[in-house]
C-alpha positions, 0 to 999 in steps of 0.5 A: 664909445659904443661897441660897433655891431658886426654888420656895421663893421662889415660895411665900414669903408675905412677897412677892406675886408674882402678875402683875396687868394694869397697867390692869384689875388682873386676873390672867387672860391677862397675855400682853402688855407695852407697851414705852413704858409698861413695863407688863404688860397682859391680852388685853382691855386690849391692844385698849383700849391700842392703840385709845386716842388717846394710846397707839395708837402704842405698841409692844406685844409678847408675852412669847413674843416673842424681843425681850422678852428684851431687856427683862429683860436688867436681871435677867440682868445683875444675877444675873451680877454677884452673888458666889456665897455658897459661892465669893465670888471667883466670880459666879453663872454657871449655874442647877441645875434639879435643885436650883433653885439659882444656882451658879458654876463651882466649885459644879458638881464639889462638889454638882451634877456629875450634875444638869441645868445651864443657863446663866443666859441659857437659864434666864431665857429659858425662864422668860420664855416660861413661861406668860406669866410674867416672870423678875422674878416668879421672883426674890427682891427682893434680886436686883432691888435690886442696882445696874445692870451696865455692859451693862444699856443693851443695844440693837441697835448701829450698825456701819459697814462700809467695804471697803478692798481687794478682790482676786481669788484662784485658788480657787473658794471660800475655805473657811478664811482665816488672816491673817499680817499686815494685807497677807497671809493663808493661804487654803484650799479644801476642793474643791481640793488646795491651800493658798496664802499670798496678799498684797495687791498694793500697787496695790490699796491706792491709791485712784486705782488701785482707781478706775481698775480699777473704771472698766475693770471689771477685777479686781485679782488677789492675789499668791501668795507661797507654796503647799502642795499635795495637801491639802484644808485645812479649818482653819488656824492659825499657830505663829510662821512655821509653820502647823497645819492639818487636812484633809478625810478625814484623821485627822492634825493637820499642821504645815507648816514650812521646814527648814534647806535651805529645803525645805517639809516636812509633818509629822503631829504628832498622829493622832486615829484613829479620829476625824477633826478637823473644826476647829482653834483655838489659845487663848493662856491665862495658863498656856500654850497650848491646842489645841482640836479638833472631832472626829467619826467618818468619814461624813456628818452623820447622828448615830447612837447610836454616833456621836462628836461632841465638842470636846477641848483638848490642852496644849502637851505633848499632854496631854488637858485637856478633852473635851466631848461630852454635856450634864448631861442626857445630850443631845449638845452638838454635831452637827458642830463646824465652827469654834471660837473662845474669848472671855471664858472661853467656847468658841464653836462653830459647830455644823452641824446639817445640810449647810445649817443650823447654830447658834452654841453657847457652853459654859463651861470645864467644858463646860456650855452657856451659850447658843445663837444660831440667828438669832432673829426680830429679824434673820430676814428670810431665806428660807434657814436660818441657816448659819454658816460662819465666826467671828471675835472682836474686841478689844472682845469682839464675836463676828462670824459669817458666814451664808453661805446668806443673805449676811449678817454677824451680830455678837453679844455674849458673852451670845449676843445679836445686837447688829448685822446686816449684809447683805453683798450691799450690800458686793458679797459674795454668799456670805461663807465665811470670816473673820479679823481682822488685826493692825490690827483689819480684817475679812477676808472670803473668799467664793465666786466670783460665780455669774454669772462664767465663771471660778471665782475667789473674792474676798477683801474687807478691811473696816474695821468700826466698831462704835458 
C-alpha cells in the first residue's frame, strides 16, 4: 500500500486529530504541556493547573520551547525505525515536503531529486512548533503503534571529566591537533608558520611529580620530537607515518614524509585552484578511503552570488566521489566549512557563519541536510554566540564539540541533540580550540594561552571522559 501523504492523513475522517485541552476539553489556545501529567492544556487551564495545590510544582512548557522536542522523541525514533515501503532494506531517513511523503535515501534519485527535502529531525521540529500542534497529531496511527526504539529514553547525560595530563607548548594557540598515540600528537597554529610533533613527558604522567609541580606553581613542558616549518597548518590528518595537511592561503593539499636518506620532504599532492581548502578529514569505509575537504574561494567570510562554499570527497585514486554545495531548495548549505567528521553515515560539519559564530550541520551521504545544532536554550547561559572550533567522535557514537568563545564542551548524539554540556573553566581551560580522541579513548584538548600570562604558550590537556 502506498504511504499516505500527511495532507491525506489530516483529512481522513476515520481519525479525530483535533487537539483538545486535557482539562476543559476546549480547542482554543492549546499552547502548553505539563511534563508530569503528559497533558496538553490551554492558556486558561495553565493558570489553574499552576495554582492548584496538587499540581503547582509541575513543570509546564510551551510547544515552542526547544525542550519540547525531547517529549516527542518517541515519535521521531519510531519513524526512523520503519522500513521504506519501496526499499524495505532501508529505513525512512528523510521527508519530501514537495510530496508530503516519508522517503529513504534510495527514493531521492528516483522521484524526488529536485524536491524540497528535510531531515526527519528538522521536519518534526518544525511540525512541533507549527501553530502549537504536536507531531503526533500529524502522523497516522500505525506510526504510533510501533515498538519503542532503544534511544527512546533520551535525556541529558552525566559526563565526568578528569584531567590526566597538562603540558605547556611553545605555541600561542593550538588551532589543530591530531593524536599519534596516547602520548604523542601533531599540533599546528595558524598564526605561526610551524607544525610540531609533541610528546607528553614521562614525568607528567606521575601523580607525585605533577603534585610537586603544582605546589611550585610551575608548568610541565611538552617534549618536541619533530617539526615542519614555514606552513600555517589549519587541518592535519595521518597516513601511516606521514601527515597530510592544508594551510591558510594555500590551494594545495600537502604531504610530509621522510625520504630514504632521512630528510623531511613536503609534496603537493593535489591542487584545488582556484579554491582554497579550509579543512580535511579522512574517512575509512568498507570500500576504501574517502578524503573529505571543505572548500571556499579566497577572501573573507562574505558570501557573494559567485562564491563557492562546498564539501567534496575524493577516492584513493583522486576521483571526485561527492560534492555538496546547495540544498534541494537552492539555498547554500555552508558559509565556511571549518571542520569535518563522519559518523553513523552522516557528515558533520562545523560551519562558521561569521568570524565569531557558527553551527554544527549534518548531511547524509546524498548531501541532504539532516540536522543543525547551534546551542539551543537548554545549554545557552552564555553571553557570546556559539562558536564551534573543533569536533571529535567517540566509539559510542557521541559527537564532542568545543565552543571556544564560551569555554565549553557540548556533547551531541547522532540526531543532533545535546546530551551533555561542560564548562571547561572548571578544568582550567579558558578557550578550547582543538580536540582529538586518542587510541585509549582519552580526549585531548588544545587551548589558547592564558590571557593573564606574560608568555604566549598554550596548553594541552589530556582528559579521561566518562559518559554515563
